[in-house]
All heavy atoms as an XYZ file, in Angstrom:
785
protein
N    -184.375     21.963   -218.683
C    -184.336     23.108   -217.815
C    -182.932     23.771   -217.915
O    -181.891     23.041   -218.031
C    -184.626     22.619   -216.322
N    -182.902     24.980   -217.677
C    -181.641     25.714   -217.688
C    -180.971     25.609   -216.340
O    -181.654     25.702   -215.277
C    -181.923     27.316   -217.980
C    -180.661     28.020   -217.793
C    -182.537     27.499   -219.324
N    -179.768     25.284   -216.443
C    -178.960     25.060   -215.126
C    -177.684     25.947   -215.113
O    -177.122     26.065   -216.198
C    -178.487     23.582   -215.005
O    -179.695     22.807   -215.002
C    -177.728     23.432   -213.729
N    -177.467     26.669   -213.996
C    -176.254     27.422   -213.815
C    -175.206     26.548   -213.047
O    -175.576     25.950   -212.104
C    -176.491     28.764   -213.022
S    -177.554     29.921   -213.910
N    -173.993     26.487   -213.672
C    -173.010     25.759   -212.875
C    -172.439     26.472   -211.797
O    -172.790     27.734   -211.623
C    -171.886     25.336   -213.919
O    -171.332     26.458   -214.490
N    -171.801     25.819   -210.803
C    -171.288     26.613   -209.667
C    -170.272     27.723   -210.033
O    -169.667     27.654   -211.118
C    -170.574     25.507   -208.712
O    -169.530     24.917   -209.376
N    -170.299     28.728   -209.280
C    -169.326     29.866   -209.471
C    -168.634     30.267   -208.279
O    -169.199     30.313   -207.173
C    -170.198     31.069   -209.995
C    -169.524     32.264   -210.188
C    -170.272     33.431   -210.844
N    -169.445     34.679   -210.853
C    -169.924     35.909   -211.238
N    -171.181     35.978   -211.581
N    -169.140     36.951   -211.187
N    -167.401     30.497   -208.343
C    -166.559     30.785   -207.192
C    -166.273     32.291   -207.243
O    -166.298     32.964   -208.290
C    -165.336     30.021   -207.039
O    -164.442     30.212   -208.320
N    -165.935     32.851   -206.068
C    -165.624     34.254   -205.915
C    -164.384     34.367   -205.058
O    -164.260     33.672   -204.107
C    -166.765     35.028   -205.216
C    -168.090     34.994   -206.023
C    -169.002     33.984   -205.862
C    -168.384     36.039   -206.832
C    -170.076     33.956   -206.673
C    -169.526     36.066   -207.630
C    -170.386     35.001   -207.514
N    -163.474     35.308   -205.283
C    -162.205     35.429   -204.500
C    -162.647     35.972   -203.136
O    -163.337     36.744   -202.895
C    -161.508     36.519   -205.284
C    -162.060     36.663   -206.537
C    -163.536     36.226   -206.429
N    -162.142     35.128   -202.081
C    -162.212     35.559   -200.658
C    -163.706     35.547   -200.241
O    -164.046     36.316   -199.308
C    -161.548     36.815   -200.361
C    -160.104     36.888   -200.916
O    -159.414     35.926   -200.561
N    -159.761     37.936   -201.628
N    -164.579     34.767   -200.864
C    -166.012     34.648   -200.464
C    -166.507     33.255   -200.793
O    -165.899     32.516   -201.491
C    -166.768     35.686   -201.262
N    -167.694     32.957   -200.132
C    -168.316     31.683   -200.610
C    -168.808     31.802   -201.925
O    -168.980     32.952   -202.488
C    -169.484     31.384   -199.567
C    -170.625     32.350   -199.709
O    -170.468     33.544   -199.869
N    -171.831     31.877   -199.624
N    -169.118     30.745   -202.631
C    -169.561     30.725   -203.988
C    -170.976     30.329   -204.121
O    -171.646     30.145   -203.133
N    -171.456     30.215   -205.349
C    -172.745     29.778   -205.673
C    -172.666     28.380   -206.145
O    -171.787     28.057   -207.021
C    -173.437     30.624   -206.713
S    -173.744     32.376   -206.235
N    -173.491     27.469   -205.617
C    -173.415     26.004   -206.185
C    -174.298     26.015   -207.525
O    -174.731     27.149   -208.015
N    -174.511     24.896   -208.004
C    -175.236     24.872   -209.204
C    -176.750     25.060   -208.844
O    -177.125     24.882   -207.740
C    -175.100     23.521   -209.963
O    -175.574     22.426   -209.024
N    -177.455     25.632   -209.822
C    -178.790     25.945   -209.557
C    -179.582     26.093   -210.914
O    -179.064     26.062   -212.019
N    -180.902     26.005   -210.818
C    -181.731     26.133   -211.985
C    -182.258     27.604   -212.202
O    -182.113     28.391   -211.400
C    -182.949     25.153   -211.906
O    -183.750     25.527   -210.684
C    -182.516     23.675   -211.834
N    -182.742     27.814   -213.431
C    -183.226     29.169   -213.835
C    -184.067     29.727   -212.684
O    -185.054     29.102   -212.265
C    -184.001     28.988   -215.125
C    -184.669     30.363   -215.535
C    -183.898     31.447   -215.924
C    -186.088     30.370   -215.505
C    -184.534     32.620   -216.192
C    -186.722     31.519   -215.902
C    -185.930     32.686   -216.244
N    -183.735     31.006   -212.320
C    -184.561     31.689   -211.302
C    -184.003     31.476   -209.863
O    -184.484     32.216   -208.963
N    -183.108     30.545   -209.719
C    -182.646     30.300   -208.276
C    -181.730     31.468   -207.928
O    -181.124     32.195   -208.693
C    -181.724     29.090   -208.354
N    -181.778     31.796   -206.626
C    -180.930     32.850   -206.026
C    -179.836     32.266   -205.197
O    -180.014     31.272   -204.499
C    -181.857     33.849   -205.271
C    -182.713     34.719   -206.129
C    -183.367     35.756   -205.447
O    -183.423     35.761   -204.117
O    -183.920     36.668   -206.052
N    -178.773     32.938   -205.129
C    -177.599     32.642   -204.370
C    -177.011     33.935   -203.724
O    -176.885     34.929   -204.373
C    -176.492     32.047   -205.274
S    -174.894     31.915   -204.517
N    -176.889     33.907   -202.365
C    -176.341     35.073   -201.621
C    -174.924     34.769   -201.322
O    -174.535     33.760   -200.690
C    -177.103     35.314   -200.271
O    -178.443     35.529   -200.749
C    -176.575     36.547   -199.609
N    -174.018     35.732   -201.795
C    -172.552     35.641   -201.579
C    -172.143     36.424   -200.383
O    -172.536     37.604   -200.313
C    -171.802     35.998   -202.874
C    -170.323     35.865   -202.689
C    -172.228     35.066   -204.064
N    -171.345     35.905   -199.590
C    -170.757     36.663   -198.378
C    -169.265     36.439   -198.340
O    -168.747     35.378   -198.654
C    -171.505     36.357   -197.063
O    -171.240     34.988   -196.830
N    -168.547     37.479   -197.791
C    -167.130     37.460   -197.699
C    -166.728     36.436   -196.680
O    -167.442     36.244   -195.634
C    -166.472     38.830   -197.383
S    -166.843     40.080   -198.607
N    -165.538     35.824   -196.824
C    -164.952     34.934   -195.811
C    -164.641     35.721   -194.551
O    -164.496     36.910   -194.574
C    -163.755     34.246   -196.429
C    -164.074     33.310   -197.537
O    -165.194     32.831   -197.684
N    -163.026     33.081   -198.357
N    -164.469     34.978   -193.533
C    -164.058     35.593   -192.209
C    -162.687     36.265   -192.359
O    -161.760     35.673   -193.097
C    -163.868     34.439   -191.177
O    -163.501     34.989   -189.983
N    -162.557     37.509   -191.925
C    -161.339     38.272   -192.056
C    -161.377     39.088   -193.247
O    -160.357     39.892   -193.570
N    -162.534     39.126   -194.030
C    -162.693     39.975   -195.260
C    -163.930     40.691   -195.075
O    -164.901     40.272   -194.478
C    -162.717     39.073   -196.456
C    -161.399     38.503   -196.849
C    -160.959     37.294   -196.196
C    -160.504     39.067   -197.730
C    -159.686     36.803   -196.506
C    -159.307     38.498   -198.034
C    -158.909     37.341   -197.393
O    -157.671     36.883   -197.748
N    -163.996     41.877   -195.698
C    -165.155     42.802   -195.706
C    -165.512     43.067   -197.137
O    -164.755     43.211   -198.048
C    -165.024     44.047   -194.931
C    -164.858     43.778   -193.457
C    -163.841     44.816   -195.399
N    -166.851     43.284   -197.351
C    -167.318     43.617   -198.660
C    -167.076     45.029   -198.928
O    -167.257     45.889   -198.162
C    -168.845     43.254   -198.791
C    -169.314     43.453   -200.155
C    -170.773     42.861   -200.314
O    -171.067     41.853   -199.669
N    -171.614     43.460   -201.236
N    -166.627     45.300   -200.206
C    -166.319     46.664   -200.628
C    -167.267     46.968   -201.804
O    -167.826     46.093   -202.439
C    -164.917     46.884   -201.088
O    -164.611     45.959   -202.105
C    -163.940     46.623   -199.935
N    -167.444     48.239   -202.025
C    -168.255     48.740   -203.194
C    -169.716     48.434   -202.990
O    -170.251     48.652   -201.806
N    -170.368     48.036   -204.023
C    -171.853     47.890   -203.900
C    -172.291     46.797   -202.862
O    -171.487     45.923   -202.596
C    -172.501     47.546   -205.299
O    -173.860     47.326   -205.090
C    -171.910     46.199   -205.861
N    -173.406     46.962   -202.309
C    -173.898     45.969   -201.283
C    -174.731     44.843   -201.934
O    -175.376     44.052   -201.219
C    -174.657     46.679   -200.193
O    -175.833     47.281   -200.738
N    -174.860     44.719   -203.195
C    -175.685     43.707   -203.884
C    -174.932     42.437   -203.848
O    -174.013     42.136   -204.518
C    -175.991     44.044   -205.260
C    -177.008     43.122   -205.887
O    -177.476     42.232   -205.167
O    -177.344     43.303   -207.109
N    -175.420     41.497   -202.979
C    -174.729     40.175   -202.804
C    -175.567     38.997   -203.313
O    -175.185     37.847   -203.062
C    -174.397     39.974   -201.281
O    -175.541     39.937   -200.566
N    -176.677     39.331   -203.935
C    -177.568     38.319   -204.415
C    -177.401     38.131   -205.944
O    -177.528     39.099   -206.792
C    -179.102     38.715   -204.144
O    -179.233     38.828   -202.704
C    -179.984     37.619   -204.633
N    -177.162     36.966   -206.360
C    -177.025     36.504   -207.616
C    -178.188     35.629   -208.019
O    -178.741     34.855   -207.217
C    -175.685     35.756   -207.945
C    -174.516     36.583   -207.777
C    -174.022     36.945   -206.552
C    -173.783     37.082   -208.871
C    -172.892     37.841   -206.425
C    -172.652     37.872   -208.833
C    -172.254     38.278   -207.577
O    -171.105     39.096   -207.449
N    -178.642     35.780   -209.380
C    -179.753     35.022   -209.887
C    -179.284     34.117   -211.051
O    -178.565     34.631   -211.889
C    -180.921     35.878   -210.208
O    -181.233     36.663   -209.152
C    -182.134     35.226   -210.704
N    -179.822     32.917   -211.147
C    -179.515     32.013   -212.193
C    -180.373     32.496   -213.521
O    -181.578     32.432   -213.366
C    -179.720     30.509   -211.924
S    -179.454     29.416   -213.265
N    -179.659     32.903   -214.489
C    -180.431     33.570   -215.640
C    -180.682     32.410   -216.774
O    -180.243     31.370   -216.699
N    -181.561     32.833   -217.664
C    -182.026     32.050   -218.742
C    -180.753     31.579   -219.626
O    -180.990     30.544   -220.349
C    -183.064     32.716   -219.550
O    -182.558     33.860   -220.137
N    -179.690     32.297   -219.493
C    -178.519     31.996   -220.340
C    -177.552     31.001   -219.574
O    -176.443     30.719   -220.163
C    -177.695     33.248   -220.609
C    -177.189     33.928   -219.413
O    -177.471     33.601   -218.240
N    -176.478     35.030   -219.587
N    -177.977     30.508   -218.369
C    -177.169     29.554   -217.638
C    -176.110     30.195   -216.829
O    -175.072     29.487   -216.498
N    -176.059     31.513   -216.633
C    -175.065     32.199   -215.903
C    -175.687     32.827   -214.615
O    -176.784     33.376   -214.690
C    -174.367     33.313   -216.838
C    -173.821     32.698   -218.068
C    -172.545     31.955   -217.829
O    -171.741     32.286   -216.944
N    -172.448     30.807   -218.492
N    -174.815     32.784   -213.581
C    -175.221     33.623   -212.451
C    -174.979     35.018   -212.668
O    -173.966     35.481   -213.190
C    -174.395     33.225   -211.206
C    -174.585     31.844   -210.730
C    -173.841     30.664   -210.838
C    -175.780     31.429   -209.896
N    -174.527     29.658   -210.267
C    -175.638     30.070   -209.707
C    -176.871     32.053   -209.388
C    -176.624     29.329   -208.978
C    -177.861     31.382   -208.725
C    -177.711     30.050   -208.426
N    -175.888     36.013   -212.436
C    -175.836     37.415   -212.696
C    -176.483     38.259   -211.625
O    -177.221     37.694   -210.809
C    -176.320     37.729   -214.097
O    -177.691     37.437   -214.173
N    -176.226     39.551   -211.721
C    -177.033     40.449   -210.862
C    -176.304     41.008   -209.635
O    -176.378     42.215   -209.359
N    -175.409     40.206   -209.006
C    -174.661     40.615   -207.768
C    -173.426     41.373   -208.249
O    -173.018     41.329   -209.336
N    -172.774     41.868   -207.211
C    -171.497     42.470   -207.402
C    -170.698     42.450   -206.099
O    -170.678     43.476   -205.389
C    -171.632     43.917   -207.975
O    -170.419     44.476   -208.208
N    -170.098     41.400   -205.846
C    -169.396     41.225   -204.519
C    -167.855     41.310   -204.734
O    -167.302     40.631   -205.659
C    -169.791     39.827   -203.857
C    -168.879     39.629   -202.748
C    -171.262     39.855   -203.483
N    -167.215     42.234   -203.968
C    -165.844     42.297   -203.902
C    -165.397     42.343   -202.531
O    -165.954     43.106   -201.721
C    -165.369     43.566   -204.681
O    -163.939     43.689   -204.588
N    -164.526     41.322   -202.035
C    -164.061     41.334   -200.687
C    -162.543     41.673   -200.529
O    -161.768     41.301   -201.336
C    -164.292     39.923   -200.252
S    -166.001     39.301   -200.329
N    -162.311     42.529   -199.516
C    -160.885     42.947   -199.237
C    -160.662     42.454   -197.793
O    -161.498     42.420   -196.983
C    -160.578     44.271   -199.439
C    -161.163     45.281   -198.439
C    -160.785     46.752   -198.681
O    -160.413     47.085   -199.805
N    -160.857     47.516   -197.671
N    -159.318     42.264   -197.556
C    -158.950     41.796   -196.253
C    -159.230     42.880   -195.153
O    -158.922     44.142   -195.515
C    -157.463     41.366   -196.182
C    -157.098     40.471   -195.087
C    -155.692     39.830   -195.295
O    -154.943     40.077   -196.180
N    -155.404     38.872   -194.398
N    -159.611     42.520   -194.073
C    -159.884     43.405   -192.995
C    -158.538     44.087   -192.557
O    -157.476     43.512   -192.590
C    -160.459     42.655   -191.742
C    -160.469     43.547   -190.453
C    -161.863     42.183   -192.005
N    -158.518     45.399   -192.243
C    -157.361     46.039   -191.908
C    -157.638     46.760   -190.529
O    -158.509     47.461   -190.357
C    -157.076     47.181   -192.911
C    -155.703     47.700   -192.873
O    -155.151     48.015   -191.766
N    -155.010     47.911   -193.939
N    -156.664     46.458   -189.580
C    -156.650     47.025   -188.281
C    -156.109     48.438   -188.236
O    -156.383     49.087   -187.163
C    -155.919     46.009   -187.231
S    -156.839     44.500   -186.946
N    -155.471     48.906   -189.188
C    -154.813     50.178   -189.063
C    -153.677     50.138   -188.265
O    -153.205     49.092   -187.724
N    -152.965     51.278   -188.091
C    -151.709     51.373   -187.418
C    -151.971     51.055   -185.928
O    -152.874     51.565   -185.335
C    -151.084     52.763   -187.581
N    -151.060     50.275   -185.392
C    -151.154     49.941   -183.917
C    -150.463     51.052   -183.132
O    -149.355     51.417   -183.460
C    -150.440     48.581   -183.633
C    -150.324     48.175   -182.124
C    -151.681     48.034   -181.491
C    -149.568     46.910   -182.009
N    -151.199     51.625   -182.121
C    -150.586     52.488   -181.227
C    -150.614     52.053   -179.839
O    -151.689     51.632   -179.342
C    -151.480     53.876   -181.346
C    -150.821     54.933   -180.366
C    -151.383     54.440   -182.787
N    -149.411     51.953   -179.216
C    -149.304     51.590   -177.834
C    -148.516     52.660   -177.105
O    -147.417     52.870   -177.644
C    -148.679     50.201   -177.659
C    -148.585     49.802   -176.192
C    -149.468     49.122   -178.371
N    -148.985     53.236   -176.111
C    -148.284     54.317   -175.461
C    -146.952     53.791   -174.952
O    -146.841     52.754   -174.360
C    -149.125     54.731   -174.241
N    -145.899     54.713   -175.161
C    -144.489     54.403   -174.716
C    -143.954     53.110   -175.209
O    -143.107     52.485   -174.487
C    -144.426     54.545   -173.204
C    -145.040     55.829   -172.659
O    -144.626     56.874   -173.126
N    -145.924     55.678   -171.679
N    -144.407     52.594   -176.297
C    -143.901     51.399   -176.878
C    -143.416     51.485   -178.336
O    -143.978     52.368   -179.025
C    -144.938     50.251   -176.809
N    -142.609     50.603   -178.702
C    -142.185     50.520   -180.026
C    -143.017     49.517   -180.892
O    -142.959     48.291   -180.650
C    -140.687     50.064   -180.138
C    -140.139     49.831   -181.568
O    -140.816     50.267   -182.587
O    -139.007     49.375   -181.729
N    -143.802     49.999   -181.879
C    -144.678     49.121   -182.575
C    -144.159     48.951   -184.086
O    -144.934     48.587   -184.971
C    -146.078     49.651   -182.667
O    -146.017     51.070   -183.227
C    -146.665     49.758   -181.285
N    -142.951     49.297   -184.230
C    -142.340     49.246   -185.678
C    -142.385     47.858   -186.235
O    -142.416     47.772   -187.559
C    -140.914     49.792   -185.721
O    -140.084     48.944   -184.948
N    -142.497     46.794   -185.436
C    -142.570     45.454   -186.060
C    -143.991     45.228   -186.574
O    -144.235     44.138   -187.085
C    -142.216     44.458   -185.038
N    -144.882     46.126   -186.346
C    -146.306     45.893   -186.708
C    -146.750     46.591   -188.034
O    -147.778     47.193   -188.109
C    -147.179     46.332   -185.572
S    -146.807     45.420   -184.048
N    -145.841     46.464   -189.007
C    -146.123     47.180   -190.259
C    -147.263     46.542   -191.076
O    -148.006     47.212   -191.783
C    -144.893     47.145   -191.065
N    -147.443     45.240   -190.918
C    -148.516     44.538   -191.615
C    -149.731     44.614   -190.734
O    -149.679     44.206   -189.559
C    -148.170     43.056   -191.791
O    -146.991     42.994   -192.606
C    -149.300     42.330   -192.488
N    -150.866     45.269   -191.254
C    -152.048     45.565   -190.374
C    -153.282     44.899   -190.839
O    -154.325     45.272   -190.486
C    -152.221     47.012   -190.475
O    -152.499     47.521   -191.851
C    -151.037     47.851   -189.818
N    -153.206     43.718   -191.649
C    -154.302     43.078   -192.121
C    -154.655     41.893   -191.158
O    -153.853     41.436   -190.369
C    -154.153     42.548   -193.594
O    -152.925     41.935   -193.681
C    -154.133     43.746   -194.546
N    -155.861     41.300   -191.280
C    -156.303     40.396   -190.362
C    -155.395     39.121   -190.388
O    -154.910     38.685   -191.454
C    -157.735     39.876   -190.849
O    -157.827     39.478   -192.086
N    -155.199     38.675   -189.225
C    -154.262     37.463   -189.037
C    -152.721     37.925   -188.759
O    -151.953     37.059   -188.479
N    -152.472     39.182   -189.050
C    -151.009     39.673   -188.795
C    -150.793     39.592   -187.273
O    -151.617     39.959   -186.413
C    -150.962     41.062   -189.263
N    -149.508     39.184   -186.948
C    -149.130     39.174   -185.507
C    -147.767     40.003   -185.471
O    -147.060     39.875   -186.427
C    -148.989     37.797   -184.952
O    -147.956     37.029   -185.718
C    -150.285     37.046   -184.834
N    -147.511     40.535   -184.426
C    -146.234     41.236   -184.193
C    -145.984     41.373   -182.714
O    -146.780     41.203   -181.873
C    -146.264     42.626   -184.848
S    -147.606     43.736   -184.107
N    -144.690     41.568   -182.458
C    -144.179     41.711   -181.083
C    -143.952     43.241   -180.783
O    -143.295     43.890   -181.611
C    -142.883     40.922   -180.843
O    -142.523     40.966   -179.565
N    -144.407     43.760   -179.599
C    -144.270     45.105   -179.284
C    -143.351     45.172   -178.014
O    -143.413     44.324   -177.190
C    -145.570     45.764   -179.000
C    -145.461     47.125   -178.496
C    -146.508     45.629   -180.229
N    -142.472     46.143   -178.021
C    -141.620     46.312   -176.805
C    -141.668     47.754   -176.318
O    -142.007     48.652   -177.005
C    -140.151     45.928   -177.208
O    -139.704     46.790   -178.192
N    -141.488     47.814   -174.925
C    -141.473     49.190   -174.319
C    -140.314     49.992   -174.818
O    -139.169     49.429   -175.072
C    -141.472     48.950   -172.859
S    -142.927     48.208   -172.145
N    -140.502     51.218   -174.974
C    -139.392     52.162   -175.396
C    -138.373     52.189   -174.257
O    -138.709     51.885   -173.058
C    -139.978     53.624   -175.557
C    -140.741     53.673   -176.802
O    -140.609     52.909   -177.770
N    -141.715     54.667   -176.853
N    -137.171     52.611   -174.617
C    -136.052     52.825   -173.643
C    -136.481     53.745   -172.447
O    -137.109     54.739   -172.703
C    -134.784     53.471   -174.340
O    -134.386     52.621   -175.451
C    -133.707     53.605   -173.337
N    -136.251     53.262   -171.226
C    -136.672     54.035   -170.123
C    -138.075     53.578   -169.523
O    -138.528     54.179   -168.510
N    -138.723     52.765   -170.197
C    -140.045     52.292   -169.763
C    -139.969     50.759   -169.581
O    -139.229     50.008   -170.340
C    -141.220     52.583   -170.823
C    -141.488     54.028   -170.918
C    -140.738     54.770   -171.884
C    -142.397     54.659   -170.202
C    -140.897     56.204   -171.925
C    -142.714     55.936   -170.270
C    -141.975     56.766   -171.158
N    -140.733     50.232   -168.643
C    -140.788     48.757   -168.420
C    -142.196     48.201   -168.599
O    -143.117     48.962   -168.436
C    -140.238     48.427   -167.059
O    -141.159     49.171   -166.079
C    -138.802     48.827   -166.823
N    -142.236     46.952   -168.985
C    -143.503     46.294   -169.139
C    -144.153     46.006   -167.794
O    -143.624     45.202   -166.936
C    -143.277     44.967   -169.927
C    -144.538     44.102   -170.064
O    -145.581     44.491   -169.617
N    -144.359     43.112   -170.826
N    -145.249     46.642   -167.511
C    -145.914     46.501   -166.260
C    -147.122     45.586   -166.292
O    -147.897     45.530   -165.315
C    -146.315     47.868   -165.584
O    -147.217     48.555   -166.570
C    -145.128     48.737   -165.402
N    -147.442     45.042   -167.521
C    -148.567     44.242   -167.614
C    -148.041     42.765   -167.630
O    -147.043     42.405   -168.168
C    -149.241     44.420   -169.052
O    -148.297     44.435   -170.035
N    -148.827     41.824   -167.054
C    -148.479     40.414   -166.968
C    -148.724     39.571   -168.181
O    -148.638     38.353   -168.218
C    -149.284     39.915   -165.861
C    -150.545     40.755   -165.930
C    -150.088     42.107   -166.394
N    -149.067     40.265   -169.284
C    -149.461     39.571   -170.467
C    -148.458     39.553   -171.562
O    -147.318     40.188   -171.342
C    -150.698     40.216   -171.174
O    -150.420     41.598   -171.418
C    -151.976     40.229   -170.200
N    -148.684     38.800   -172.607
C    -147.724     38.690   -173.694
C    -147.528     40.000   -174.375
O    -148.353     40.914   -174.356
C    -148.268     37.601   -174.665
O    -147.598     37.696   -175.883
N    -146.369     40.137   -175.085
C    -146.036     41.369   -175.830
C    -146.510     41.232   -177.259
O    -146.212     42.070   -178.102
C    -144.514     41.646   -175.822
O    -143.887     40.623   -176.283
C    -144.107     41.999   -174.386
N    -147.185     40.198   -177.615
C    -147.667     39.881   -178.973
C    -149.049     40.518   -179.222
O    -149.940     40.429   -178.348
C    -147.757     38.379   -179.198
O    -146.425     37.859   -178.958
C    -148.138     38.038   -180.667
N    -149.207     41.156   -180.346
C    -150.464     41.664   -180.811
C    -150.835     40.995   -182.048
O    -150.136     40.606   -182.852
C    -150.387     43.239   -181.001
C    -150.505     44.003   -179.809
C    -149.368     44.212   -178.901
C    -151.653     44.734   -179.514
C    -149.564     44.863   -177.759
C    -151.795     45.520   -178.356
C    -150.575     45.628   -177.498
O    -150.742     46.414   -176.386
N    -152.225     40.758   -182.176
C    -152.781     40.135   -183.363
C    -153.907     41.000   -183.927
O    -154.751     41.421   -183.183
C    -153.354     38.719   -182.993
O    -152.297     37.960   -182.402
C    -153.898     38.025   -184.182
N    -153.917     41.149   -185.242
C    -155.011     41.842   -185.891
C    -156.152     40.840   -186.058
O    -156.056     39.862   -186.796
C    -154.618     42.398   -187.277
S    -155.936     43.230   -188.192
N    -157.332     41.109   -185.423
C    -158.393     40.143   -185.490
C    -159.185     40.180   -186.770
O    -159.154     41.217   -187.505
C    -159.260     40.411   -184.275
O    -160.137     41.615   -184.475
N    -160.043     39.269   -187.042
C    -160.899     39.234   -188.174
C    -162.000     40.323   -188.182
O    -162.512     40.735   -189.132
C    -161.684     37.870   -188.305
C    -160.757     36.826   -188.874
O    -159.676     37.120   -189.402
N    -161.114     35.618   -188.699
N    -162.130     40.884   -186.920
C    -163.083     42.044   -186.738
C    -162.403     43.427   -186.952
O    -163.023     44.362   -186.894
C    -163.658     41.948   -185.254
N    -161.167     43.373   -187.247
C    -160.389     44.635   -187.590
C    -159.904     45.386   -186.224
O    -159.775     46.618   -186.285
N    -159.670     44.631   -185.189
C    -159.337     45.217   -183.996
C    -157.964     44.560   -183.459
O    -157.914     43.296   -183.527
C    -160.329     45.026   -182.824
C    -159.876     45.598   -181.587
C    -161.688     45.677   -183.296
N    -156.998     45.339   -183.071
C    -155.771     44.812   -182.570
C    -156.090     44.161   -181.221
O    -156.691     44.742   -180.399
C    -154.727     45.780   -182.406
C    -153.948     46.233   -183.664
C    -154.116     47.342   -184.298
C    -153.030     45.433   -184.432
N    -153.343     47.407   -185.477
C    -152.671     46.216   -185.520
C    -152.475     44.205   -184.170
C    -151.751     45.731   -186.437
C    -151.575     43.731   -185.130
C    -151.167     44.515   -186.240
N    -155.526     42.916   -181.018
C    -155.771     42.259   -179.733
C    -154.356     42.079   -179.017
O    -153.516     41.486   -179.627
C    -156.444     40.925   -179.971
C    -157.864     41.020   -180.432
C    -158.498     39.754   -180.676
O    -157.906     38.745   -181.244
N    -159.706     39.598   -180.349
N    -154.269     42.600   -177.859
C    -153.078     42.531   -177.104
C    -153.235     43.586   -175.941
O    -154.149     44.454   -175.996
N    -152.379     43.584   -174.954
C    -152.503     44.508   -173.892
C    -151.228     44.772   -173.082
O    -151.022     44.470   -172.020
C    -153.541     44.041   -172.871
O    -153.148     42.705   -172.391
N    -150.231     45.308   -173.944
C    -148.930     45.741   -173.286
C    -149.121     47.079   -172.602
O    -149.718     47.956   -173.165
C    -147.880     45.777   -174.359
C    -146.507     46.265   -173.930
C    -145.861     45.224   -172.932
C    -145.600     46.554   -175.040
N    -148.631     47.169   -171.303
C    -148.665     48.448   -170.670
C    -147.194     48.742   -170.242
O    -146.496     47.957   -169.643
C    -149.429     48.337   -169.374
O    -150.836     47.955   -169.644
C    -149.558     49.714   -168.672
N    -146.699     49.977   -170.686
C    -145.311     50.359   -170.466
C    -145.347     51.508   -169.497
O    -146.165     52.418   -169.546
C    -144.680     50.692   -171.750
S    -144.517     49.345   -172.913
């Protein structure tokens, strides 16, 4: 019987070993999103290779952090897992009882709640 050996993918789960005709669905790791084509199914071919899919994963990006009346210059890194400290601009005070730290979540949303 034809067997495909396991195959790994950058920033995604891989395909284990399988026999001819077996299918494997690849998905991006947490904090990554699939780019390009949406074909995530690979099939074990008669040549012993996984083929058919086309998965490419890139790190989630939260985009520029905007906080009213605050300095967010320390938040230049905007990909998932990034953390930074935000401070109120001169003439403004922190009126929120929370931390001044913001974190870019795996969902692509900045988490934090500074009020100046």
